[in-house]
N, C-alpha and C positions, 0 to 999 in steps of 0.2 A: 517867721522869725521875732524878735523882742531885745528889748533892751534890757543888760544888766549892768549899768554904767556905775551905781555904787557899788555892788556884788563884785564888781568884777576890780576898780578902782583900789576897794578899800583892803582887798588882800594881796593885789599884782604890786604893791609899794614894797614889799619883805618878803613876798611866799611866788612871784611870778605867775598869779593868777592868768585866766582865761583872758585873753583880749576882751575890751568892752566895746558894744557896738552903737550906733550912731543912735540917735533919738527918733530919729524916722522911722528907726528897725521895730520899735514897740508898738503893738497891735491886739494880740491876744489877753482875753483877760484874765482874770486868776484863777491856778490852777487849783486853788480854793473855793473856788464859786461853790459849788458841787460835790458830793461824795459819786463816784461811777469807779466800782470797783471792777475789775479784771483779770482772771487768772490767767492768762496766758503767757503770763513771766516765768511758768513753771513749763511750757508747751507739756509735749508725751509725756511728761516723768513722773508726771502725778496728777488727778482733776482728785481736788478736795471733796468735791460733792459725788455725783453718782458714778461717775464711770469714769473708765480705765481703756484707752485705745477700744472704745466701741463698746468693753466689756461692765457690768455690774460689780464694782468693788466689793468684795465678800468683806464687811467690820461686823468686827464684834461688837457684840452685844452689849448698849452701856446710849449713857445723855450724847449726843449731840454735840460740839463742841460749843463751848457757850459764848454767849453773845452778849453785847452790852445794853441792847435793848431800844436802841435809838437807829442801827440799821436801816436804809431807804433801797427799796427794787431800782436797781440799775436803769431800771426800763422806764418804768414808770413816776417812780420818786414815791410811791406808796411804802408804809411798812411792811419791809422784807422778816420774811417768817426761814430765809434758811438758806444753801444754797442749794436750787437746782437745776440739774441741765447744766452744770459748773458754770456757773454764777448766781450772784447772792441778788433774790427774786422774792415777790409778792406770792402769794397763794393761787391770784386771779392771771400775772403772766404766767406762771409754772404752767398753770393748767389749759392756758390759752397757746403756748406754744406746743405743747404734746396732743391735742386738740390737729391742731395746724400741719402738723407733722405726720400724723396717723394716717389722717384726710389726703394730704397732699394737696391743700387747702391753695385755690389762686383767689389774691383777692386784688384790689384796685384801690388809687388813690384819685379821689375829684382833686387833690390840690397836685398831683405830679409827685409823689413821694417826698413832699417836703414838709409834711404836717412834724411840727412839732411834737416829742410823745410829755404827756402829764397822765396826772388820775382822771381830770377829765376828756382829754384827746386819746385816750386808747379805748375810749368803747365807740368814739367815732370813724377813727380809719384803722380797720385792721392790716391792710396790708405796710403801713409805716411802724404799727406797732413790733409784724414780724420781723420786719426789717431790724427794727430796734432790740427786739431779740438777739438776733442776729450778731451784730455787732457790739450788742453788748457781751458777745463770747459761749451762749448756749449753742450746744452743740445737738445736731441732729440724731447722731447715730446713740447716743444717751439713752432715747427715748425708747422704752421697750413698746412692743406689739404686743396687743390681747396675745396672740399663742406665744409669746415668748415671756409673758405674763404667768401663762396657764402654766407652761410647760418650767418656768423658776419654784413655781408652786409645788408642785406635783414632785419635782427633786429633789426641795424641801423637805414634803412628808416622808419622801420615802428614802431620804439620810436620817430622820429621825427616827423612823420606824428601824431602820438597820444599825441604829445606835439602841435601841431599846432590846433588840431579840439577839443583838452579839454578844456571844459569849468571850470570844478571843480577843484580845487587843493584839493587831499587829503595829509593832514601832514602824515611825515613819521614815524613811532614810538618813544620815546624815547631810546636811546643807554643805556644800563647801563653802569656808571661811571664806571671806568677805577679806583684801585686801587693797590697802593702798597704795598703786603705781608710783616712783620714785619722782613722777611731775607733779603727782600730787599732795604727795610729805615735802618735797622744794616748795611748792607751790604756801601750802598750809604756814610753812618752818616764815616761811616770809611774810606774810600776811599779818602775824602775830608781832615778827619784830618789827614792821613799819606801823604797826599801831601804838608798839610802847615807844617808840622815836616821837612820832608825831604827840601822843600823851607826854614827854619829854621836856619835847618844843613850848607845848603850853603852858605846862607848868610851871616854867619859866617867868611866863606871865603873868603868875597870879597872887605875887605881892602891889601886882598893879591893880587891882581890882577895888572897887570904892567897900571899904569896909564894914561890917553890918553893928547896927548901928545899938549900942548896947538899953541905950532908952526903951521902958516900955511905953510910953506917954502913945497912946492911939488918936490923941487928938492933935497930935503935935504933925505940921504939915511935910517939914524937912525931914525927920524922922522917916514917915512914910515913904516920900522923895529918893533916899538913902536907899532904902532896901530895895527900891526897885530899881532903881542905879545898877546894885550888888548882884540882882537876878540877871537885868538886861545885860551886862557884862560878861558874868558867867556864859552867856547864851551866845556873845559874839566869839569867845574862844574858844567851845564847842565848835562853832560852823567856821573855824580855823582851823579844828583838827581832822573835820570832816574833807574838808577840802586838801587839806594835805594828802590824807590817805588817797580822795580819789585820783589827787595826780599822779602817785607811784604803783595803782595798779595798771596791769597790765593791758594795754588796748585803749586805755581811756581819750590818751592822747589822742587816738588816732582818730576822734571821733571829731564833728565840726564843732567850731566855737557854739553854735545854735544848739546843738545838740548836749555837749557837755554841761549848759545853763542849763537847759530842762529839768536834765536828771539831778542834778543838784540843788536845785530851788526846787523841786518838789520832795524828793527826798530827805530832807536835811533834817527835817522836822522829825520827822520817824527817828530818825537816827539818832538824831539826841534824845529821843523819849527810851530806844534800845541801853543807850549810853546810862541815861538816868535809871533806868532798870538795873543795870549791873551795880549800883552804888546804891543800893535800898539795904536795908538792915531791916530783918522779921522781928528781931528782939528787940530794938525801939520803935520799931514802923516810921523809918526816918531815912530820908538817901541825904549822902554825904559828897557835895562837891567837894568842898574843898577840904584837906586835911585832917584838919579838929575841929571841924565844925557840921554839924547834920542837921537838917531842915525838916521839922514833921509838918503837917498839914497847915495848922497855926499858922507856920514862917511864913509859907505860902501864900495863904490868907493877906498873913499883914503887909507883902508884896503887892499886892492890889488883885491878884489871880483869884480867880472865882472858885466854888466848890463843886462845880458843874462840870469845872475841866480837873481840878484838884483830885476827887475822887478817884477818876478812872486812870489818872496816871500811877496813881499810887495800888488800885487793885490790878493793871496790869503791872506795875513793877511786882506787887505777889507772885504773882503768876508765871512772870517769868523766874524770879529766885525759884520757886517750886521745881522746877526742871533742871536748876544745879549744871547751867552750861558753863562749858569751861572759854579760854581765852579763842582756842581754836574756833568753836562752835558761834562765838559771838561777832569774829573777824571772818567768816564767811558769809551768816547771815547779813553784817550791814554789805559785804560784797553784793550779794544777790541782790539785796535792797538796790545797793545804787545805780547796777545795770537792769533797771525795771524799765522795758520796751514799750509800757503802754502808758508811759507820764504824758501827759499834755505836753506839745508841740515837740516832740521828739519826731524825726525824721526819717532815719536809715533804723527801723525796727528790727530788719533783720541783722545787722551787726549788733544790736544792743544786746540780740538775744545769742545772737553768738558768744559775745562776750561773756554773757552771764552766766553760756551751758557750764563751762568747768567749774564752775564754785557752785553749782547746782547736784555735779558730779561728784565732787569733794566732801561737801556736806553728806548726801547719800551714803557714801563709801566709809566716811570718818564713823556715822553713829552706828552704823551695822559693824563696826570693827569695838567702839568702846562701850557700845549699850547692847549689845549680842540679844538680851533677852526680853529687850522692850521696843517692838516691831512698830508702834503706833507713833516712836519717839520723833521719826521724821516730817509727819506730816501735821502732828502736833507743833512740830518748829515754822513748820509753814505758815500755819492757823494766824501763829502771834502776827505773821506780817500783815496778814489778813486785819488784823484787829488793831493794825498801827494806822492800816487806812481810814478806819474810823475814828480813832484818835484825833488825826489829822484833821478830818472835817471838826471835831469840837475842838479844835487848837485856833482854828479860825473864828469861830464864833466866839472863842476868847480875846482874838486879837480886836473884834469887830467891838466886843464889851471895855477893852483896854482903851480905844480913842473915844466910848460914851465919857471914860472917867476924865478926858482927858489927858490921859498918860501916853506922852510923843515915845516913840521907839526911838533907838538910833538908827542911822541910815540905813547901816548895811542890813539890820533886821525888817526896816521899812522897805526895804528893796525885795528882801528874799519873798517877804508876808504879801507883796502886794498892796502896802499900803500907804494910800496918797493923803499925805497930810493937811 
């Protein structure tokens, strides 16, 4: 359990938000204190690493999904090299898990299974390391035995030999056209309408935002503070939009208030970054929050943000822009992001996964219809949600840096991002 007093009270005043909890209920650490990535949110629909339903994914040749370079292993915290057996992990934990599964290894722990796993302890306690691998989401069915690897290589060699010697091309049978069922079509239309309505309500509040100062004097403290206030007030409006949207999602209010808060508290920054990417203009490399004003990297820096945070935002926004997503795809991605059962402090994981599943199914069907010739678009979109997890970790570092600059966040943002002023 945890407290969201400011978060709840700030929005409950006119938006009937989640009831607030007592101060004694707040016990958990910040969800941004470490970056732990689990891909369980997509269940068996798609494993973006090395297997689906226990079988290797047959992928087209080409580069692996782009990583920012600062991802960490979900098991030990070392630098991650990619997705292995369904989990973002390092080469060491990848090899350890594979060896343990192939050998059916049995380990023992001198500390009764209570070791905290890190880069040092991973070499000291194999039992706790294997347990952490499984808790992080590594799947044994993704590990191929030596015999399976040998058969796989032989099959590949046979296919290559057949391709070289074959002179007759046999056309593949036409695939059955994908369709949206009436319920999915209605759900997508409602999602888009809900988003537009939430954005419209927020747009009415925009004249109240502290104006962007015209002065360019970098030494003027009041000007710097005004720029910072401008961005934080925009962030508050974005939070209110997200809360409005979440409350209208079918099933969201059926969750306990603790789970509602846990989901919103950790998804808010990721959805804000998704919305930011929608407003990216590649022609001028700027982001438009207000109707008539665009912000480039230098504007973000003038407001007190660091380029270590600014550059990944723009890089992510450019990548999203390259996908050319429409309103329906953005709305579905946001709904999927909200109903992520692997968030810290979520209690009813099964219910959250059931609530998420229709949106994942609808996104996959929608993409198959709209982008029939791009079979990688669905996993590509889901990989963007993975990138958001990394960006949220970078964001927590930015929040800490703001505290060092004595920049005080408004109560609502402080509560969401666990800033103890």
